[in-house]
C-alpha positions, 0 to 999 in steps of 0.5 A, a space after each residue: 638231822 631227821 634221825 636226831 629229830 626222831 630220837 628225840 620223839 622217842 625220848 619225849 614219848 618215853 618220858 611220857 609213858 614213864 610219867 603215866 607209870 609213876 602217876 598210876 603207882 602213886 595213885 595206887 600207893 595212895 588209895 591202898 594205904 590212906 583210904 583202906 576202908 572205902 569201897 574204892 579202896 577195896 574193890 577198886 585196888 582189887 579190880 587195878 590189881 587183876 585188870 588195871 595192871 594187865 591194861 597198863 602192860 598191854 598199853 606200854 607193850 603196844 607202844 613199845 612195839 610201835 617204836 620198835 617198828 619205827 625203828 627197825 623198818 626204815 633199817 630193814 628197808 635200808 638193808 633191802 633196798 641196798 642190796 642187788 639191783 638197787 646198789 646201781 641206783 642213784 642214792 636219791 632214788 634209793 632214799 626215796 624209796 626207803 622213805 615211801 616204803 617205811 612210811 607205809 609199813 609203819 602206818 599199817 603196822 601201828 594200825 594193826 598194833 592199835 586194833 589188837 591192843 584194843 580188842 585186849 584192852 576190851 577184854 580186860 574190862 569185860 567186854 565180850 569181843 567175840 560179837 564185836 569181831 563178828 559184827 566187824 565182820 558183817 559191817 566189813 562184808 557190807 561195806 565191801 559191796 559199796 566200796 569196791 572202787 576204794 579197795 581197788 584203789 587201795 590194791 593198785 596204790 600198793 603195787 604202785 608204792 611196792 614196785 616203784 613204778 614212780 615216786 614223788 618228783 617223777 614226771 609220769 604219764 597215766 592214762 591221758 594225763 601227764 605231769 610231775 608227781 606231787 603226792 602218792 599214796 595207797 588211794 590216788 596219785 596227785 599230778 601237776 601239769 605244764 599249765 600248773 593243773 592239779 589232777 587226781 588220779 585214782 590208782 584203781 584207774 591208772 591203767 598204762 603208766 609211762 614214767 619219763 624220769 626213772 633212773 635216767 632221761 634221754 635226749 631224743 631230738 630230730 633237727 631238720 636242715 635243707 635239701 642242699 646242705 652237705 649232710 657230712 659237714 651238718 653231722 661234724 658240726 652237731 656232734 661238736 656242738 653236742 660234745 662242747 656243751 657235755 663238757 662244760 662243767 654245768 651241763 657235765 653234771 646233768 649228761 650222762 651219755 654225750 648226745 650224738 648223731 644217730 643216723 638220717 632219720 626221715 627225707 621230709 617235705 621241706 628238709 632233711 631230719 637228723 636224729 640226735 640221741 643221748 642220756 641225762 640224769 632224771 628229768 634233765 632231758 628237756 633242759 638239755 634239748 632246749 640248750 641244744 637248739 639254741 646252740 644248734 641255732 647258733 652254729 648253724 648260722 655261723 657254719 651257713 647251714 640253712 634250717 628249712 621251713 614249710 614251703 611250696 613249689 606251684 607249677 601251673 603245667 605247659 601252656 596251649 601254645 608251648 604244647 603246639 610248639 612242641 608238636 612242630 
């Protein structure tokens, strides 16, 4: 669908360019043929012959280059990302990377084409672009001292996008802020946390970035049982519940590696912690762990396995009479 829309836009822009060229050619013919003695018919046509045609050529060439860029960049990104390590990645992730990188490169290339075309047109109009370029350089230096943070953000955003550290839809932690990525650009990243709060994080201040949903996610769950529990029996029950869940069609689509008991993880104050590990598709680990907790609670109730709760044993020590009796 996107391909059809983009082709339609290309045809539409091409028609507009063709219409503009036809209008310019018609105006040139009318001025040259029907108003031959007017000043604008002599001076104007001479100027148009010398500079106007070049300006039109520059404008048309710039537009053609931009459309060529829009068409070639996505294909180049598809060829580059579809090879090597990317061939083993999910198609959804490849599409997100292609779309993100294509947008950045097309925007950058479009700006460069527009700037170069503008300078060439100004030169054809008789404007000396040397001082203008020098002025841009001086302004750039002046702005550079006051825009160091902006430049740092742009460079940081470029590395984030090119390296694919995270994409829209990933759950990440940037500094002390965690949330789902709603938007990325060269300057900043937009995160929305579980409370619905939107955080705007400058890319230059990202620091350590943790991606919870890159390529695949992990179930890392500790289940506690009481000290009077037969651990072998509890492990059998846990593995059975996990396998039954992973075999169901609904959850099978989300589970990559069936969760199972890894080890007895801790002898706690109130119970024994059993660690469960497994792999899921990105962002599905929390749904899988929530369902596992519900099923394990039901299975433990049926099997008579006690889930401990915090409790305290109070010991007052020997009374004085008991101590005396012990001495006798």
